[in-house]
N, C-alpha and C positions, 0 to 999 in steps of 0.2 A: 573729580573735585567738584564739578557742576551738575552731579547726577540729581535727579528729582528724588530718588529714594535715599533719604537721610537717616539711613540705618544700615548697621552691619551685624550680621548673626553668624557666631561659631558654634557649630553643633558638637555636642559631646555626650555619648551615651555609654554607661558601663552597668554590668550585670553584677549582682552581689546580695547576699543575705547576712545581715540587715542590709536595708537599701543605702546605697553609698549617698555620701555628700559630695559637693563639688565646690572647688576653688579654681580661681585662674591666674596664670603668671604671665607677664609681659616683660619680655627680655630678661627672665629669670627671675623677675620681682613680683611678688604676689599683689594682684589688683584689690584695692580696698572698695569693694562694691558699694558698702554703705556710705561712703564719704562722697561719692560723686553721683549726682542724679542721672547723669547720662548712662550709667551701666544698670543692667537688670539682668538676673539669672532666673531663668524658666527651664525647669526640668533638666539640668545640667547645662543648657545653652546660655552663652553670654551673648548679650544684645547690647550694642553700642549705639546710642542715639546722637545725632548730630556728630559725627566722627571728625577729627581734626587729624591732619597729616603730622603735626608738630606733637601732639600729645598722644596719638594712637597707632602710628605706623610702628612696625617691627614683628617680633616673634612670638606667638602665643602658645601657650600649653596648659591642658587641663589636668587639674591635681584632684583625684578621686580617693576618697578614704571611707572605711567603715571600721568597726571594731577589730576586724583581723589584720588591718595594716592599710597602706596608701599604695597607689601606682601613679605614675606620670605619663601623659599623653604625648605621641609624636608632636612635632612643632608644626605651626600653621603660620603663613606669613600674611601680614595686611599691609598692602601697597596701594598708593594712591595714584590714579592716573590723571595727568593732566597735559595740557600743550599750551607753551606761551607763544607769545607774539615775536615776529622778528624785529630787529631794531630798524626804526623808522629812517636811519641815515640813509642819504641817498648813496647809492654806489657808483663807484668810479667806472668809465668806460674801459674796456678791454680792447686794445688796437693790435692786431697781428697782421703779418704778410699772408697773402694767398700761399696754400700749401704747407703754411707752418701749423703746428699742433697747438692746442689751447686747453687749459682748464678753467671751469667757472666754478668758483667757490659757493656753497650753499649756505654754510655758517648757520645751522639751525638753532631755533630757540630752545630754551630749557622745555624738558618733557619727560614723562614717565608713562609707560614703558616705552617699547620700541615705536619708531615710526617709519613709514613708507615715504620714499622720496620719488618725485617726477619733476619734470621741467615743462614751462609753458613757454612757446614761442611767440613773441609779438603781443598777443591777446588770448584770454581764456575763451573757449577751451580748445585752443590750437596747441597740442602737446607735442614734445619733440619725440620722435619715432627713433628707437635705437635699432642700430644695424652695425655693419662691420667698421664703420667710421666713427659712430657716436656710441656714447657709453655712459649709463647712469650708475654709480655706485651705489649700492644699499647700505654700504659700510660707511662712507664718507659723505654720501650725499651730493657730490660734486657731478659736475657734467663734463665728460671727456671727449673732445673732438679731435681725432688723430690728424686730421688733414683738413684745414679750412678751405671751404670754397665761397665764392662770392655770394651763394644763395643762403650761406649761414649768417650773412650780415643782418642784424636785427637787435631785438631786445629780448632778454631771457629772464624768466621768473622762475624762482625755486618754489614748488608747493610740496608741503609736508603733510602727512595724515597720520593721526594717532591710531594705532590698531586696535585700541580697546574702546575709546570714545567717539572714533570715526571724525574727530574734529579736523578741520583743514585751516592752514593758514598759508599766505602767499608772501614771499619776500620782496623788496623792493627790486624794481628792474635792473638788469645788469646789461648795458649796451656793448655790443660786440661791433667793431669796425675793422675795415681793412686799411692797412698802411700803403701809402701811395709810393714808396719807395723800392719797389721791386717785388719779385716772386720768390718765396723761399725755394731753394733748390732741394735735391733728394737728400736724404740722411737716413742713418740706420735707425732701429727702432729703439725707443726707450720706455720700458715698463714703468707707467705712471701709478698704478694702482695694482695692489697684488694681496693675496690672502696672507695672514701673519705667518711667522716663522712656525709657529706651534698653533694648530687649531685642534681644539678639544670638543668632542662631541659626545652625547649619550647614545648608547646603544638602543637602536630602533629609530632614531631621529633622522632628519634629512639634513644633510650637509651641503653648504653651498660656498664654494671658493671663487673668487674673483680674480681676473687677471686681464689688463687692457694696457696697451701701449699707444704711444704717439710715433708718428713717422711718416715718411714721405719716400715711396709710396705706401698707402694704408698697409700695416702689416696684418699677417694672418696669425690666428691664435692656434696653438696645438697644446695638447696635455697628454701625460703620461705617467704613470706609476712605477717609480724608478726601481723598485725592488719586486717587482712582478706585474702580471698583466692588469690593464684597468679592470674594474669591476664590471660585469656584464650589464649590471643594472644602472650604470653610470649614464647620465644625459648631458649633453652639452646644450646650453641655452644662450641667448643674446648674442648670436653669430659667434659662438665658440668662446665668449669672453667670460663664461660662467660655467664651471663644473658642478653638478648636482648628483649627490648620491643619496637615493631614498634608503630607508630602512638600514642605515648603516650597521655593519656587524664588526665583531673583532677583528676578523681576517681582512676587513678593508683598511685597517690601520696601516700606515707606512709614509714613505716619502713621495712627494708628488711634485711633479715639474710643470711648470708653464713657459712655453716657448712662443716668443713673438719674432716673426721673421719678414723681411721684404728683400728686394734685390739688392739693398745696400748693406745687409747683414742681419744679424740676430742678437736677440737678447733673452737670457733665462732665468728664471726665479724658482727656487726650490724650498719647500716648507714641509713640516711634519704634521699628519693627521695622527692624533691620538684619540683612541675610541674608549670611553670608561662606561662601567656600569654600576648602578645603585646598588647597594647591599641588598642580600637576599637570603632569606633564612633557608639553611638545609637542616639544622637540628634546632628545635625550640626547647623551652623548659616546661617540665610537667609538675603539677602540685604533688608535694611529698610530705609524708608523715615519717617522723623518726622519734624513736625513744630517746629520752634524756640520756646522754652520754654518748650517743652514736655519732658517727661521722656522716657528714654531708659532702655529697660530690655532684655539682650541677656543671653540666657542659652544654654550651650554645655555639652553634657554627654557622657562618653566614659565608656566600661568596660575594665577590665584587672587585671591581678595578679602578682604582687601586685596592690592595688587600685591606679589607676593614680592620680597625682596631676594635677592642672591647672594652667598655666600663660597666660597672655594676651600681645599681641602686637599690636600697632598701627603704621601704615606705615612703618613695619618691625622693630620696635624698642620697648623694653619693656614699658609697661603700669604700672604706679604705682597709688596706692590709694591716694586719696586727698579728699578735702572737697566735691566736687560734685560726685567723682568717688569712687565706692565700687566694691570690687571682693571678691566673697566668694563661695568657693567649685563649680566653673564653671559657676558662675552667675556674670555678668557684670551689673552695674546699673550706669547711668550717669543722674543726676538730672538736669533739666532746660538746655536742650542742646542749644548750640549756634553755629555759623558757624564754630568756632575753633575746634568743636568737629567732624566735617565732615571728612572722609578718609577712609582707608581700615584698619579693623580689624581682627586679627586672635587669635583664641583659640588654645593653645597646651596643650594636654593632654600626659602625658609621665609617665613612671615608668622606673627602671633601666634597663629594656630591650629594650626599644625602645620609640618613640614620633609619634603622628599624629597631623597634622595641619587641622584647617578649618577656611575659610575666608569669609568675608561679607563687603559689602560697607555700611557706614551710610552716607546718605545725608540728609542735613538740608535744608528744604524749607524757601524762604522768598520772597514774591510776593503781588502786589496788587490784589484785588478782580477781577475776570474775570467770566464770564458765558459762558458755552458751547453752541454751536449753538441749540442744543436740547431744551433748555429753552428760547430761544430767540422768540419774536413775538408769543405768544402762545394763542390760542382761546380754552376757556373751555366752554363746552356745558351740563348742567345737566337739570333734571327735577325736577319740585316742590317736596320739601320733602328730595331730595338726599342731601348727604354730597358733599361740594366742597373742592378740595385740589389744592392749587396754589404753585406750587414747586419754591423754592429758596434756591439753594444751589451752592453759588459762590466758585469758587476754589481761595483760598489765603492763605496765611501764614504770621503772625500768622492768626487764625480764626478771621473773620469780625464780628462786630456787625450788626443786621438787624433790619429795621424799614420799616413799610408798610404804604401806602397811597391809599385811594379810590378817584380818581379824584385829587381835590388839599387839600384833607383833611386827616389827619392822620387817620388810623384805631385803634378803640378802641376796647379792648379785653373786652369780656363777657363770659356767660355761652355758647353762641352759636358761638362766634368767638374767636379763639385762636391762637397763634403763636406758632409752634412745636420747639423743642431744634434744630431741624436741619435748623430752619429759614423759613420752609414752612407756609403758611397760610391756617388754617382749618375753613369750615363754615358748621355748622351743621344745618339740616332742612332748606334748602335753600328756599327763596321766591323771589318774583319778584323784591321786593326792594333790594336785593343783587346783582341785573345786574349793570355792570359797568365796568371801568377799573382799574386795581390794579397794583401799582407800588412797586416794592421791591428794597430797597436801602441796599448795603453791603459796609462796610467801616473798614479800619484798618490803621496802621501807614504808610504804603506804597501807599495808594490812595483809591479810592471809585468807584462803578460801580452801575447800577440799570437795571431792566427788567421791562416790563409791559406786563399783561395778561388781555385779555377781558373775561368777565363771562356773560353768556347767560342762563336764566332760563326758560324751557318749562313745558307744561303740561305733566303728566305722560301719558306713552303708556298703553293702554289695550288690552286683548286679548280674543278672542271668538273662542272656539275649540269644534267641534260636529263631530259626536255623542261622547258622553262620554264613554259609555259602550256598547259593541255589541258582539253577538255571532254569529258565522259563521261555515258552514261546509267546509271542504277542497276541494278546487276547485273552490269555489264561490270567489266573487270580492267586493270590497267596497271602498268608497272615504271619507276620513278624511278631514274635511274643518277647515281652520286655518285663521281667520280675524283678522286685527291690527285696533284698533282706535286710532290715533296718531296725533301730531301736523302736519300740512301739509307741514312745512319747512323742515321736517327731513326725510332722506332717510330711508327705511326700508329693512332690509335683514331678510330672513326666514331660520331656520334650522331644520331639522326632525331628530330624533333620535329613535331607537328601544332598549328598556330596557338600556338606558343611553348612548348607542353607535351611533354615527353619521351613518347614512344609505348611503351606498356607491351605487348610483343609476346605475353606470357602471357595477358593479360586481355582481348584484342581479339577473342575469338571465331574466330580462325583467319583473321581478313580481312588481317593485316599479317604478311609475313615478310621477315626481312633476309638476303640473300645475300652473303657476304663473300668477296672476293679479296684478293690481295696488296696492291695499292694503290687499290682501289675497294670500294664497297658498294652494292648494289642494294636498292631498297624495291620489294617485290611486294606490291600491293593487290589482293584478290581479292573478286569479288562485292561491288562498292563500294555503300555506302549513302550517303544524302543527309547523313549527319553526317560523312561522311569529307571533305566538300568544306572547303577552307581553304588555308592557307599551309604547305607542307611544307618544313622546314628539315634541311638537313645540315651539321652541324658535325664539322671534321676537328681533332683534338687531337693534338699532338706534344709532346715534351718540351722543345721550344724556343717553339712558337708555336701559336696556334688561329685558324682561319678558317671562315665559314660562309657559306652561301647559301640562298635559297629559292625555290622553284617553287610556282606557283599551279595548284590544280586545281578546276574547275567540275564540279559534278555534276547533271544534270538528272535530275528525277524528278517523282512525283505531286505535285499541288498540297499547300501546307500547309493547315491547318484555316483557314475564314474567321473572320472577327472576330466581334464580339458580334451575337447575333441577337436583334433589337427585334420585337416583336408590336405593330403600330400600329393594327389595327381588327379587332373581332371581332363576328360576328353568330351565329344559332343553328347554322350548319353551315359558316361559312368563317372563316379568320384570315388578316389581310394581314402579310406579314413583310418585314423589310429586313435587311441585313447588310453587312459590309464585306469587301473583297477580301482574302484572305489572299496568302501567298508562291506565286508561280507556280513556283518552283524550277527557272527557266530553261526552262520550256516553257509558252506560253500556255494559260489555263484555256479549255475549250470549253464545258463545261456545268456546271449545278448540281443537285443532288438534294435535295428537302425530305422531311425523316423527322419522324415525330411519335410520342411515347410518352404513355399514359395508363396508370391503374391497372388496365385492363382488358386491355391489349395484352401480348404476348409480346415484350417489349423493344421496340426502336426499328422502326417500319414506315414505308416509303415511301409517302406521301400523294400523291393527285391534286391537280394545280395548274392554275391558270390564269396565264400561257400552260402549255399541256401540256408544253413543252419549254423548259427555261431556259437561254438561252445564257450564255456566259462572260463577257460584257459587263454582264449585269443584276445588279441588287443589291436586287431586291425581287420578290415573286409572291405569290400568293393560294392557300392551302391550302383546298381545298373537300371537300364530302361528309364533313365532320365530323360526330360525333353531338352533339345539343344537351345542354347542362347537363353536360358532362364535363370535366375537368381535363386539360390537354394541356401538354406540353413539346415544343418545336421545336428542331431543329438542322439544319444546311445542309452538304452534302458536296459538294467541288469534283472536276472531272474534266478531265484534260487527256490529251495524245496519249501519254504514258507510263503513266498508270493513274488510279485513283482515290485521293484522299488521305484523311487522317484527318478526322473530322466537327469541326464547331465545338464550342464549349461550349453546353450547352443554354440555351435561353431560359429566362425566368421561367416560372412555372407560371401558366395563364390557364385560365378556364372560358367555355365558349361560352354563349350565351343560352339562356334556356328555350324550348320548343315544346310543341305538343299531342303526346301519345305516338303513334308510328306502328307499334309493335310490339305484336301482341295475344298474351295468354297462350297457351301450347303445351301440347299433350298433356293436353286437357280429359278426365277420366275420373270414374268413380265409385269409392266406397271402401266397405268394410263398416261398418256402424254399428248402432245400436240398432232396434228395431221401431218404425215410424212415422217413422223419419229417411231423409232424401236427403241423402247425404255426396257433394260436389262437390269434386274436387281437380283441380288444375292445376300447371304448372311455373312458378315465379314468374318475371317479367320481370327480367331482370338489370338492375343499377343504371345499366349503360350506356345502356340504351335506356329509362329511365324518362323523359327529357329534361325534368325539372324537379321543383321541391319539390312536396309535398303528393301524393305519387304513391299510388294505390289501385287497388281493382278494382271492377267492376260485374258481379254474378253474376245472369244472367237465366235463368229456368226455366219451364216449363209442361208440364202433363200432356201426353201424347202425343196428338195430335188435337184439341187446343184452339186458340184463336187469341191471347188474351191472355197477355203475358209479365209475370212478377213479377219484379222488379229488387231486389236488395239490394246495399248499398254495403259493402266490406271496406276499411278505411282503413289497414290495415298493408301497407306496400310488401313485406314479407317473407312476407306469408300464402300458403299453398298449398291452403287447404281451407276449405270453408264447408259448415255443417250447417243443414238445413231440417228443423224437426220439425213434423209435423201429424198429430195423433192420427186423424184420418179418412182418412189414407193407408194403404191396404193394403200389406203387404209385395210386393215385387218389381214395384212399379207403374212403369212406363216414362215417363219425362220427356225432353223436349226441354230441352237446356241449352247455353248460351253465356257465355264470360267474356269481359269488356271491360277496358280500362285507362283511367285518368283521371289528371290533375295539375291544378295551380292554373291551367294554360292553356286546358284544356278536356278533352273526352271524347276517346277514342281508339278504334281499331277492336275489333270483337269476334272472337272465335275462329270457326271453323266451328262448326255446330251438331251436337252429338252427342247419341245417346239414352243415357240412365243410368237404371237401376231403383233404386226405394227400397229401403232395407235390408231384409232377411229377418228380422232380429232374432236374439236369442240363442236358444239351443236351448230347446225347450219341453217335452220329455220327458226323464224320469229314465231312466239305464240300468236294465235289467231283468235277471233270472236271475243277480244277481251271487253268484259263489261264491269262496270263498278256502281254501286248502289249504297246510298248513305243509309246506315241502320239507326244510328242514335247520334246524340250531340257529339260523341267522341270515336264512332266507329264507321268504317265503310267496308263492305264486303267487295272483294275483287275475285273475279273468275275468268278463265280462259280455257282455250284449247291447244294441244300441241300437235304438230304434224308427225305423223308415224314415218313419213318419208324422209325425214331429217337426218342427215348423217351425224354421228356422234350422239350418242344416247345421253339425254340430260340426266344428271343426279338430283337436280332439283330445280327450283325457280326463284327469281329475285324480283321483287317488285320495288320500284324506286317512285317516291311520292313527293310533291312539293306543293306548297301554297301558290294560289294564283298571281301572287304580286312578286314571286321569288324567281330566281334563274334554276334551270334544271341541275346545274353544278352543286347547288346546296340541297340536293334531294336526299331524304332518308331513305333506308333499305330495311326490307323485311324479306326473309328468306322461307322457302319450304324445302322440305326433303322428299326426295322419292318422286311419285307420280301425282302428287297432290296437285289439283287444278284450281284450288280457291285458297284465299286467306282473308281473315278480317283484320284490318289494322285498327289498332286501339290507340288511345292516348292522343287523340287529335283534338284541335279546336273546335267549338261549336259554330255552327252558322257560318262555315268558310268553305270556299271552292277549292278543290285539290286537282291537280293533273297527276296522271299515273302512267307508267310504262312497265311493261313485264318482258323479262329475256330468260332463257333457259341457261344452265351452267353444268359443266362437269370437270373433273381434274384437268382437262386440255385448257379451259378457260370459258368465257362467256359467248353464248350465240348472239345474233342480232336482236335489237329490242323490237318489241312491237309498237305499234301506232300509239300516240297519246291519247288517252281518254280522260274525262272528266266526271267528277262527282261531288256532292256538297254534302258536308254533315249537317244534321239536323239542328234546328233552333234549339236552345237550351230549355229545359222544362220550366213551368211556371215556378216563380220564386214565392208566389202568394201561397200560404197555407190555407187548407179549409178552415173558416172561421165560424164563430157562434154554434158550436156543436150542440144540438139539444137531444136527449135521450130519455126514453122511458122504458123502465124494466117491467115485465110481467114474467115472474118466475125466473126461467132460465132464458126467456127471451128478451133482447134488448133492442128497441127500436130507436134507430139514429136518424138524424136530421143536421143539415149544414148548409151554409151559405155557399153559393157557387163560387169557383175560382175564375178570377177573370185575368188572363194573361197579358203581359205587356207587348209592344209592338214586337220587340225582338226576341219574343219567348213563343215556344210551341203552343198551338191550340190544344185545349183541353179535351181529350177523347173520352174521358171516363173518370172512376174514382177507384181506389182500392182501399178496402177496410181491412186492416191488420189486428189480430187479436191474438193474446197469448195469456196463458195462466202465469201469475207471478211466481219468479222463482224458476222458470223456464225460458229455454232461448229460442226455441222454434215457434215461429208465428203461423196461424192460419189466415188465409186471404179470401175475401169476397170481393169480387169485381162487379161493378154496375155503371151505368151511364146516366143514373139519375143522381139526386143530391139527398138521398135517403137510402137505408138499408136496415134489414132485420137481422140480428146476430144470435144464433143459438149458442148458449154457454153450456158445454155438456157435463162439465163436473163441478163439483162443489170447489168454491175457492174464490180467490180474488183475481179478475181478469183485467188487463192492461189493453186499451183499445186506442188506435190512432187511425187517421184518415190522410191519403194522399191522393192529389190529382194525377191523372195518367195522360201522358202526351207523345208526339213521336220522338220527343228528344228525351225521353224517359220519365221517372217518376219524379213529382214535384216535392216541394218541402214538406215534410210530414206536420200534422196539427199537433198541438199540444195533447199529452197524454192524458186519458181518463182512466180511473179506477173503479170497476163495478164489482160488487160481491155477487156470487152466485150461491144460492142456498140449496139447490136441489137440481138433480139432473134429470129427474122424472116429471110425470104429468103435475100439473099444479091442481089441487082441489079447491073448491070454494071456500073451505074453511081456513085454507092457508094462503088465500089471495093478499097479495099487497100490491100496492101501486107506487112507485118511486118516479119522479119526474126531475130531471136536473138540466141545468144549462151551464156552458163553459164560458159564456160570454162575460168578458170582463166588467161589462156594464149592469150586470143584472146580479141579483143575491140568489145563491144555491140554497134550496130548501128541501126537505125530505117529510112527505105526508105519508104516515103509516096508519092503516085502518085495520084493526083486528076485532072481529065479530063473531061471538059463538054462534054455531049453525041453529042452535034451537030458537034464536031470536028472529029468524026468517020466516 
């Protein structure tokens, strides 16, 4: 009531043509919108300004109308939320003995809608905490203390909060004191607050039932459903003083019991939970059109609990039973309808918890007979002996009477000629005498109309299809011929089918072609396949009749796939298989072929069998020479005189049984290792030939010329190397070596004996005569020698290098391979001192490092570019001059200059080197040349000058008549100019 928004809006939208008009009802009475400025209507929505509880609260409905009738909306409620103040009267103190129960009364103020209760102890915001001893009822608002303790003494204030406005008000305080005349003794529970005897709840809502008792000792609360188990979703709240059932359903209804119990006794309360449902439509109304005089029957059905009752509205007002109108249990019947019955009807299904509406229009038709365009000027062509049906179904209300004429004479009905209930004319077993013009006349009270149809009777069409039955082999071709014998005035269309389905000539891969002639159609089938076998139908369609015939085509081809393959018996190297015979495709099966696939095979492979040749009348065989302990799948392929067919589906995966290994490791050899090591390597045995679980290797070896073998077990099936270490074994000692295989079934064969030498070890000598020389600003050349007396042949060398101020641990590495004895380090910092070491390496490891040497990179090249370039051109010769480059203190000295020149459009430059600040360049070809100059230093080439572009007019010797002199300067402080002097030779 104190909302800032002083406006209420009810929305109402309806569809209709013409556009509907809107009116509004409050509590069943129409609102006069014009008489009260507070009301306004905007596109059907009702706006109430400055709403008043006295004037505006209640039930609202929208009333919608157009020229077809009116309907009424469902109800909407306008309710005002408010919260009054507590009475300011001082509340009396409540005095009880210790151990006694007490109830503190809230007495809430007037309010709407619901409020939430809480209690403050002594001062805000110290709220009373609920537990097994204290309970605040949200039904009564009272505070219940089952057993008072000294700590409960104090002032209690009831606080209520409006659930809509969130407004809060506080009651006057209620003092609670203890009486001094003794302590309350124990007593049995007394249920002080409980849920109603009958609790009603909407399906899907949350039910909350309260139960709390006073008593000493403090009672315990328990719940049960009397007529069944407690709902599994039920929850106990507030120390079991509240039973909460969310999303309540019909099956949750029943009798619930609350029991309060302590050592002095118990108390019980029972109440009934009833679950209701709002009405819900099962069958709605549909718009209906009836002829005048027909009977209307409408039925609407709704579910709900309690069961809904029904009432009917016509144009928004109640409909009552009378002589022609009956209303029973949602069924409305109106006998012999007329125009006064037209309008909008509504069925309302309602119970005490709500109502639902469904609406529909009843339209009463009244019109003279008319015929649709589809029935006008009709020509009917049939063949002799067929049935003739001449349609006559005029649109009219009420239904018209029908009469027929042939020419000028009325049609007389007989066994062959009848008028059907819908007015159409039917003629059985038509003859030539039935040809003519037929007129249908329809008439009712509003007028009449008629249509005429012409009937022609032709001779029946006949069909000749050949050949009727044919056998072919896959890949052959055939022509099926279909001829029509028909009335020459009729057009003929041919249709071809295969097994009842139309043949799509565009999607059949060029196998089918239709060859059409005047009164026949041939079907060409090329390169026939098995799937082309079947019944070929030719259908001939004319404007008068249709006739069809079929020809049978058998196709011989390779066999179809055999049936399911079953593995019946398995050994280490064999599997017994059986299968069922597949389709022979009209050619007897002559033989079978067995194929197998394993994880190690390249797809499916033919396997050896017993018997070796499997004849076409057999349905089992044995696959032999399989590998032990390998997973296999099998399939069978059939063959006949035509060819080999598709394979069967694969069998289930089986594994052959285990056996002793039969394959020895291959390619036994030696590998590089550390000193005193014998490194033995081999090619692992493929899993396909391991023959069982627990597979491993037996490595046997002995020094050359001795008798006893040392054997070592290698348990990994993937192992390919074994290292034997013995400090007493000198480098390059020859050993005889063989490697065998074993598994859980036993030991397999050994490989052939090979001779392998023990490792020579890592290099034993450090490189000598190490020298390092700075080449440029980023490069140092390192060179060394290696002692040939070193044990352990090097595979290469590694150079470690680090800056002067860094530790050797931060060194970067550069490697060489083979016998190279030098390397150029690149990417270094300019003008920097580096420390360097060199050591040899091989597969066994690194040898000792060399002594440290030092070298510095060159200073960086001059950053200044040659400037103020002057040039003079004489024919193809260009004379250049420039100012000298003066390097900075941290830059390399200038050793000379490079002049680079190239023809425009080319990438390769020619170079002239000079120690002077001038040079002469010969431009060999005609064109434009690009020239630049760079300083040369120990640190490399300096910054290039700006480029100059010089044209060259001739590559030959310049004569006097062609002489020209060009002088230029590239200095930014001078003006570039061109002086050209051309003088005829006769003037000299």
